[in-house]
C-alpha positions as CSV (number, residue, x, y, z in Angstrom):
1,M,-22.2,-18.3,5.7
2,K,-19.8,-18.6,2.8
3,I,-16.4,-16.9,2.6
4,K,-14.6,-16.8,-0.7
5,F,-11.1,-15.5,-1.3
6,I,-11.1,-13.7,-4.7
7,G,-7.9,-11.7,-4.1
8,G,-5.0,-11.3,-1.7
9,A,-4.6,-15.1,-1.4
10,G,-1.1,-16.4,-2.1
11,T,-0.2,-12.8,-3.0
12,V,0.1,-9.4,-1.4
13,T,-2.1,-7.7,-4.0
14,G,-5.7,-7.5,-5.1
15,S,-7.2,-7.9,-1.7
16,K,-10.9,-9.0,-1.9
17,T,-12.7,-11.3,0.5
18,L,-16.4,-12.1,-0.3
19,I,-18.9,-12.9,2.4
20,E,-22.4,-14.2,1.7
21,S,-24.9,-14.7,4.5
22,N,-28.7,-14.8,4.5
23,G,-29.1,-12.9,1.3
24,V,-26.5,-10.2,2.2
25,T,-23.2,-10.0,0.2
26,I,-20.3,-8.1,1.7
27,L,-16.9,-7.4,0.1
28,I,-13.9,-6.7,2.4
29,D,-11.6,-4.5,0.4
30,C,-11.6,-4.2,-3.4
31,G,-7.9,-4.1,-4.4
32,L,-6.0,-4.0,-7.6
33,F,-3.6,-6.8,-8.6
34,Q,0.0,-5.7,-9.1
35,G,3.3,-7.4,-10.0
36,I,3.7,-10.3,-12.4
37,K,1.6,-10.3,-15.6
38,P,-0.6,-13.2,-14.7
39,L,-1.7,-11.3,-11.6
40,R,-2.2,-8.0,-13.5
41,E,-4.3,-9.8,-16.1
42,L,-6.8,-10.7,-13.3
43,N,-7.8,-7.1,-13.1
44,W,-9.5,-7.5,-16.4
45,E,-11.5,-10.5,-15.3
46,S,-15.0,-10.4,-13.9
47,L,-15.7,-11.3,-10.3
48,P,-17.3,-14.7,-9.5
49,V,-20.4,-12.8,-8.3
50,L,-22.3,-10.0,-10.1
51,P,-21.1,-6.6,-8.7
52,S,-24.8,-5.5,-8.7
53,T,-25.5,-8.2,-6.1
54,I,-22.9,-6.9,-3.6
55,D,-24.6,-4.9,-0.9
56,F,-21.6,-3.4,0.9
57,V,-17.9,-2.8,0.5
58,L,-15.9,-2.4,3.7
59,L,-12.4,-0.8,3.2
60,T,-9.6,-1.4,5.6
61,H,-7.5,1.4,4.1
62,G,-6.8,3.4,1.0
63,H,-3.8,1.7,-0.6
64,L,-4.2,0.7,-4.2
65,D,-4.0,-3.1,-3.5
66,H,-7.0,-2.7,-1.2
67,C,-9.2,-0.1,-3.0
68,G,-7.8,0.1,-6.6
69,W,-10.5,-2.1,-8.3
70,L,-13.4,0.0,-7.0
71,P,-13.9,1.8,-10.4
72,R,-14.3,-1.5,-12.2
73,L,-16.7,-2.7,-9.5
74,V,-18.9,0.4,-9.9
75,N,-18.6,0.4,-13.7
76,Q,-19.9,-3.2,-13.7
77,G,-23.0,-2.4,-11.7
78,F,-22.2,-2.1,-8.0
79,K,-24.5,0.5,-6.4
80,G,-24.1,-0.3,-2.7
81,K,-22.3,1.6,0.1
82,I,-18.6,1.7,0.6
83,Y,-17.8,2.1,4.3
84,C,-14.4,3.5,5.5
85,T,-12.9,6.0,7.9
86,S,-12.6,9.7,6.8
87,P,-8.8,9.6,6.2
88,T,-9.3,6.4,4.2
89,K,-11.9,8.1,2.0
90,D,-9.5,11.0,1.4
91,V,-6.6,8.7,0.6
92,A,-8.6,6.4,-1.6
93,K,-9.9,9.3,-3.7
94,L,-6.3,10.5,-4.3
95,I,-5.0,7.0,-5.1
96,L,-7.9,6.1,-7.4
97,L,-7.5,9.4,-9.4
98,D,-3.8,8.9,-9.6
99,S,-4.2,5.3,-10.7
100,A,-6.7,6.2,-13.4
101,K,-4.5,9.1,-14.6
102,I,-1.4,6.8,-14.9
103,Q,-3.4,4.1,-16.7
104,E,-4.7,6.7,-19.2
105,E,-1.2,8.1,-19.7
106,D,0.3,4.6,-20.1
107,A,-2.3,3.6,-22.6
108,N,-1.8,6.8,-24.7
109,R,2.0,6.3,-24.5
110,A,1.7,2.7,-25.6
111,I,-0.4,3.8,-28.6
112,K,1.9,6.7,-29.5
113,E,5.2,4.7,-29.2
114,G,3.7,1.5,-30.6
115,Y,4.8,-1.0,-27.9
116,S,1.4,-2.3,-27.0
117,K,0.5,-5.8,-28.2
118,H,-3.1,-4.6,-28.7
119,K,-4.4,-2.7,-31.7
120,K,-5.5,0.1,-29.3
121,A,-4.3,0.0,-25.7
122,K,-7.0,0.8,-23.2
123,P,-6.8,1.9,-19.6
124,L,-8.3,-0.4,-17.0
125,Y,-10.4,2.5,-16.0
126,T,-10.5,6.3,-16.7
127,V,-10.5,9.3,-14.4
128,K,-14.2,9.7,-15.0
129,E,-14.9,6.1,-13.9
130,A,-12.8,6.6,-10.8
131,E,-14.8,9.7,-9.9
132,E,-18.0,7.7,-10.1
133,V,-16.9,5.7,-7.0
134,F,-16.9,8.8,-4.7
135,P,-20.6,9.3,-4.1
136,L,-20.8,5.8,-2.7
137,F,-18.4,6.4,0.2
138,R,-19.9,6.4,3.7
139,I,-17.8,7.6,6.6
140,V,-17.4,5.6,9.8
141,K,-15.9,6.5,13.1
142,V,-13.4,4.3,15.0
143,N,-15.0,2.0,17.5
144,E,-18.5,3.0,16.4
145,V,-21.0,0.2,15.7
146,I,-22.3,0.3,12.2
147,N,-25.6,-1.6,11.5
148,L,-25.3,-3.0,8.0
149,D,-28.4,-5.2,8.4
150,A,-30.8,-6.2,11.1
151,E,-28.3,-8.9,12.2
152,I,-25.0,-7.7,10.9
153,E,-22.7,-5.1,12.7
154,A,-19.3,-3.8,11.8
155,V,-16.8,-2.0,14.0
156,F,-13.6,-0.3,12.7
157,T,-10.5,-0.2,15.0
158,N,-7.1,1.4,14.4
159,A,-4.6,-0.9,12.6
160,G,-1.7,1.5,12.4
161,H,0.0,1.0,9.0
162,I,-1.1,4.2,7.2
163,I,-3.4,7.1,8.1
164,G,-7.0,5.9,8.4
165,A,-6.2,2.2,8.3
166,C,-8.4,-0.1,10.3
167,T,-9.1,-3.6,11.3
168,I,-12.7,-4.6,10.8
169,D,-14.8,-6.6,13.3
170,L,-17.9,-8.1,11.7
171,M,-20.7,-9.6,13.8
172,I,-22.6,-11.9,11.5
173,E,-24.7,-15.0,12.3
174,N,-23.7,-14.7,16.0
175,K,-20.0,-15.1,15.0
176,K,-17.3,-12.5,15.2
177,L,-15.1,-12.3,12.1
178,V,-12.0,-10.1,12.4
179,F,-10.3,-8.8,9.3
180,S,-6.9,-7.4,10.2
181,G,-6.3,-5.3,7.1
182,D,-2.6,-4.4,6.9
183,I,-1.2,-4.4,10.4
184,G,1.2,-1.6,11.3
185,R,4.3,-1.8,13.5
186,D,4.2,-1.5,17.3
187,N,7.1,1.1,17.1
188,D,6.3,3.0,13.9
189,A,7.9,6.5,13.6
190,L,4.6,8.2,12.6
191,M,1.6,5.9,13.2
192,Y,0.2,4.7,16.5
193,A,0.4,1.0,17.4
194,P,-2.4,-1.2,16.1
195,T,-5.4,-2.1,18.4
196,K,-5.2,-5.8,19.2
197,P,-8.4,-7.9,19.1
198,K,-9.9,-9.3,22.4
199,K,-12.4,-11.7,20.9
200,A,-12.8,-13.5,17.6
201,D,-14.3,-16.6,16.2
202,Y,-12.6,-16.3,12.9
203,I,-9.6,-14.2,12.0
204,F,-8.3,-13.1,8.6
205,L,-4.7,-12.0,9.2
206,E,-2.3,-10.4,6.7
207,S,1.0,-12.2,6.4
208,T,3.1,-9.9,4.2
209,Y,6.2,-10.2,6.5
210,G,5.2,-13.6,8.0
211,N,8.8,-14.8,7.7
212,R,10.7,-11.7,8.4
213,I,11.9,-9.8,11.5
214,H,12.6,-6.2,10.8
215,P,16.3,-5.5,11.5
216,E,17.4,-3.6,14.6
217,T,19.4,-1.3,12.3
218,D,18.8,2.4,12.5
219,A,17.0,3.5,9.3
220,K,17.7,7.1,10.0
221,F,21.5,6.4,10.1
222,E,21.3,4.3,6.9
223,L,19.6,7.2,5.1
224,E,22.3,9.6,6.4
225,T,25.1,7.2,5.2
226,Y,23.6,6.7,1.7
227,I,23.0,10.4,1.2
228,N,26.5,11.5,2.3
229,N,28.3,8.8,0.4
230,T,26.4,9.6,-2.8
231,I,26.8,13.4,-2.5
232,N,30.5,13.0,-1.9
233,K,30.6,11.4,-5.4
234,E,28.4,14.2,-6.8
235,G,25.6,11.8,-7.4
236,T,21.8,11.9,-7.0
237,I,19.8,9.8,-4.6
238,I,16.5,8.4,-6.0
239,I,14.0,7.0,-3.4
240,P,11.0,5.3,-5.0
241,S,8.3,5.7,-2.3
242,F,4.7,4.9,-1.6
243,A,2.9,8.3,-1.6
244,V,0.9,7.5,1.6
245,E,2.7,7.3,4.9
246,R,6.1,6.3,3.5
247,A,6.8,9.6,1.8
248,Q,5.8,11.4,5.0
249,T,8.0,9.2,7.2
250,L,10.9,9.8,4.9
251,M,10.3,13.5,5.1
252,Y,10.2,13.3,8.8
253,L,13.5,11.5,9.1
254,L,15.2,13.7,6.6
255,W,14.0,16.8,8.4
256,Q,15.4,15.4,11.6
257,L,18.8,14.7,9.9
258,K,18.9,18.2,8.4
259,S,18.0,19.8,11.7
260,E,20.8,17.8,13.4
261,G,23.3,19.0,10.7
262,K,24.0,15.4,9.6
263,I,23.1,15.7,5.9
264,P,24.2,18.5,3.5
265,N,22.4,21.6,2.3
266,I,21.3,20.3,-1.1
267,P,17.8,20.2,-2.8
268,Y,15.4,17.7,-1.2
269,I,12.6,17.1,-3.6
270,I,9.2,15.5,-3.2
271,D,7.9,14.7,-6.7
272,T,4.7,12.9,-6.1
273,P,1.6,15.1,-6.4
274,M,-0.4,12.5,-4.5
275,G,2.1,12.4,-1.7
276,I,2.0,16.2,-1.5
277,R,-1.8,16.1,-1.3
278,V,-1.6,13.4,1.4
279,L,0.2,16.0,3.6
280,D,-3.1,17.9,3.7
281,V,-4.7,14.7,5.0
282,F,-2.1,14.5,7.7
283,E,-2.6,18.1,8.7
284,T,-6.4,17.7,9.0
285,N,-6.3,14.3,10.8
286,S,-3.7,14.9,13.5
287,K,-5.4,12.4,15.9
288,W,-4.3,9.6,13.6
289,H,-0.6,10.1,13.8
290,K,2.2,11.4,16.1
291,L,3.1,14.6,14.3
292,S,1.8,17.9,15.5
293,K,0.5,20.5,13.1
294,I,3.5,22.7,13.8
295,E,5.9,19.8,13.0
296,C,4.1,19.2,9.8
297,I,4.5,22.8,8.7
298,E,8.2,23.0,9.7
299,M,9.0,19.7,8.0
300,C,7.5,20.8,4.7
301,K,9.6,24.0,4.6
302,M,12.7,21.8,3.9
303,F,11.4,20.3,0.7
304,T,10.7,21.4,-2.8
305,L,7.3,20.1,-3.6
306,I,6.7,19.3,-7.3
307,T,3.3,18.9,-8.8
308,D,3.8,20.2,-12.4
309,Y,5.5,17.6,-14.7
310,K,7.3,20.5,-16.4
311,D,9.2,21.0,-13.1
312,T,9.9,17.2,-13.0
313,I,11.7,17.5,-16.4
314,E,13.7,20.5,-15.2
315,T,14.7,18.6,-12.0
316,I,15.7,15.6,-14.0
317,Y,18.1,17.6,-16.2
318,D,19.5,19.7,-13.3
319,K,22.9,18.2,-12.8
320,Q,23.5,19.2,-9.2
321,P,23.4,16.4,-6.6
322,K,20.0,16.1,-4.9
323,V,17.7,13.7,-3.1
324,V,14.4,12.9,-4.9
325,I,11.5,11.0,-3.3
326,A,9.1,10.0,-6.1
327,A,6.2,7.5,-6.5
328,S,5.6,4.6,-7.0
329,G,7.0,2.6,-4.2
330,M,7.4,-0.7,-6.2
331,V,8.6,1.2,-9.3
332,T,5.6,0.0,-11.2
333,G,4.6,3.4,-12.6
334,G,4.5,7.1,-11.7
335,R,7.2,9.8,-11.9
336,V,10.0,7.8,-10.5
337,L,10.2,6.0,-13.9
338,S,11.1,9.3,-15.5
339,Y,14.0,9.8,-13.1
340,L,15.2,6.3,-13.5
341,E,15.3,6.6,-17.3
342,K,18.0,9.3,-16.8
343,Y,19.8,8.2,-13.6
344,I,19.7,4.4,-13.5
345,V,22.5,4.2,-16.1
346,L,24.8,6.5,-14.0
347,P,27.2,4.7,-11.6
348,E,27.2,7.7,-9.2
349,T,23.5,7.3,-8.7
350,T,22.1,5.6,-5.6
351,V,18.5,4.1,-5.6
352,V,17.2,3.4,-2.1
353,M,14.3,1.0,-1.8
354,V,12.2,1.6,1.4
355,G,9.2,-0.7,1.2
356,Y,7.8,-4.1,0.2
357,Q,8.5,-5.1,-3.4
358,A,6.0,-7.5,-4.7
359,E,6.9,-10.4,-7.0
360,G,7.3,-9.3,-10.6
361,T,7.7,-5.6,-9.9
362,R,10.6,-3.5,-11.1
363,G,11.5,-2.8,-7.5
364,R,11.8,-6.6,-6.8
365,K,13.9,-7.0,-9.9
366,L,16.3,-4.2,-8.9
367,L,16.7,-5.7,-5.4
368,E,17.4,-9.1,-6.9
369,G,20.3,-7.6,-9.0
370,A,18.8,-7.1,-12.4
371,K,21.4,-6.0,-15.0
372,D,18.9,-4.0,-16.9
373,V,15.3,-2.8,-16.4
374,K,12.5,-2.1,-18.9
375,I,10.9,1.3,-18.7
376,Y,8.3,2.4,-21.2
377,G,9.2,-0.3,-23.7
378,K,13.0,0.3,-23.6
379,Y,15.8,-1.4,-21.7
380,Y,18.2,0.6,-19.5
381,E,21.4,-0.9,-18.1
382,V,21.5,-0.7,-14.3
383,K,24.7,1.0,-13.3
384,A,23.3,2.8,-10.2
385,K,23.9,1.4,-6.7
386,I,20.7,-0.3,-5.4
387,H,20.2,-0.3,-1.6
388,E,17.4,-1.3,0.6
389,I,16.4,0.1,4.0
390,K,14.3,-2.6,5.7
391,G,13.5,-0.7,8.8
392,L,11.0,1.7,7.2
393,S,8.3,-0.8,6.4
394,A,4.8,0.2,7.3
395,H,3.9,-3.5,7.8
396,G,4.4,-5.3,11.0
397,D,7.0,-8.1,10.9
398,Q,6.5,-11.7,12.1
399,Q,6.9,-10.7,15.8
400,D,4.4,-7.8,15.4
401,L,1.9,-10.2,13.8
402,I,2.3,-12.8,16.5
403,N,2.0,-10.2,19.2
404,W,-1.2,-9.0,17.6
405,F,-2.9,-12.1,19.2
406,S,-1.5,-11.4,22.7
407,I,-4.6,-10.1,24.4
408,L,-7.1,-12.5,22.7
409,E,-9.4,-13.9,25.4
410,N,-10.6,-16.9,23.4
411,K,-9.3,-19.5,21.0
412,P,-10.5,-18.7,17.5
413,K,-12.0,-21.5,15.5
414,K,-9.8,-20.8,12.6
415,V,-7.2,-18.2,11.5
416,F,-7.0,-17.5,7.7
417,L,-3.6,-16.2,6.6
418,V,-4.1,-13.8,3.7
419,H,-2.3,-11.0,1.9
420,G,1.0,-12.8,1.8
421,E,3.1,-14.9,-0.6
422,N,3.1,-18.6,0.2
423,I,6.4,-19.0,2.0
424,P,5.9,-16.1,4.5
425,A,2.4,-17.2,5.1
426,D,3.4,-20.8,5.9
427,E,6.2,-19.7,8.2
428,L,3.8,-17.5,10.1
429,R,1.3,-20.4,10.3
430,I,3.9,-22.6,12.0
431,K,4.9,-19.8,14.5
432,I,1.3,-19.1,15.4
433,N,0.5,-22.7,15.9
434,E,3.6,-23.2,18.0
435,K,2.9,-20.2,20.3
436,Y,-0.9,-20.3,20.6
437,G,-2.0,-23.7,19.2
438,Y,-4.4,-21.9,16.7
439,E,-5.5,-23.7,13.6
440,C,-4.2,-21.7,10.6
441,V,-5.3,-22.0,7.0
442,I,-3.6,-20.5,4.0
443,P,-6.5,-20.2,1.4
444,L,-5.9,-20.5,-2.3
445,M,-7.2,-17.9,-4.8
446,G,-10.8,-18.6,-5.5
447,Q,-11.2,-21.0,-2.6
448,E,-14.5,-21.0,-0.7
449,F,-15.2,-22.0,2.9
450,D,-18.5,-22.6,4.8
451,L,-18.4,-21.0,8.3
């Protein structure tokens, strides 16, 4: 059996792990690379194996860095089955359509405004190409054994993180391979704690926050403080947010603060059409999260939900103080860029970052104190205050990741640390080895192992 790391190795994006065994080829996740240009350029390259020879794709969850390359895979000849949970299918469809739409819009804007280096800018894939992925989805239930082949079984178990997210256990060649996917937090506000593995021969563990302990600070209180301080200066709060789970968590916390009378009666705006559609996924999949249907309904009443871009423009030019939650979470695209074009240059503005910011993204640059930021080919001076709330991450921290091993009944032959930058992964490697004595490997992009 051969395992090849063709994404999500040394980086938190582009997750793709290839498994070849006895003539069967399986791809765990099929993510898009984001961040620095050398990573983004990988999205245009072919896989080291013909997509037509891949039999199955198993999706851990629906985030772009785990499913966003599927349209390219299908366009290049993949005709197999894509297995995932029902909420993951719903989320992935929304994210793929949104991704395709943004790429088409960005390509058209680059052509119109003349800032593309190419004669004619092209999207990585179109909306039509994204839609061609959907018939290949196959729904699985949690803890149900899926027979992929006569000698290959897969089981999906809850991973927390976002709605529908799962860890995947793969029984193949009498070995149990466990792919963590993205592991959620044990004390998440919305999602249930991840299911810990009991047995594994080989483990493939994410290491996003392998060197970080989430602070004990109260994220809800931080939100309250930033909002009140900004409103007192008659400013606007912009919160770039991931549309799935993070936007809903923010809504939940703001609803609590408003109900408790701790934040003022101003407009609270959700301007992420995908995030709004994800609310429907939350309502129809209540077993996956802690909110009741009644709480979902009551929470939504507090917010102005924007889907039409015409309303986005009106909101941008409305001078009254407000709180705006808009995608994308790493400020790589989406409607948040339109808000920042107007508000990033105003000293009374507060931008609150609430999630992981990958290397090379605008979000990372803002957190690192960038004096200006490039948006749609133009530079804007950063006069707004930039803050970060670390306690809202949907990823488990170092302690959560180490605790994930706590009920393992056997010593795995090897633990591969993936989906993390090199320093966090290496610190996690040291901690796991110290606590459990497990051999940990940090694979390089393109590296192959025989199991």
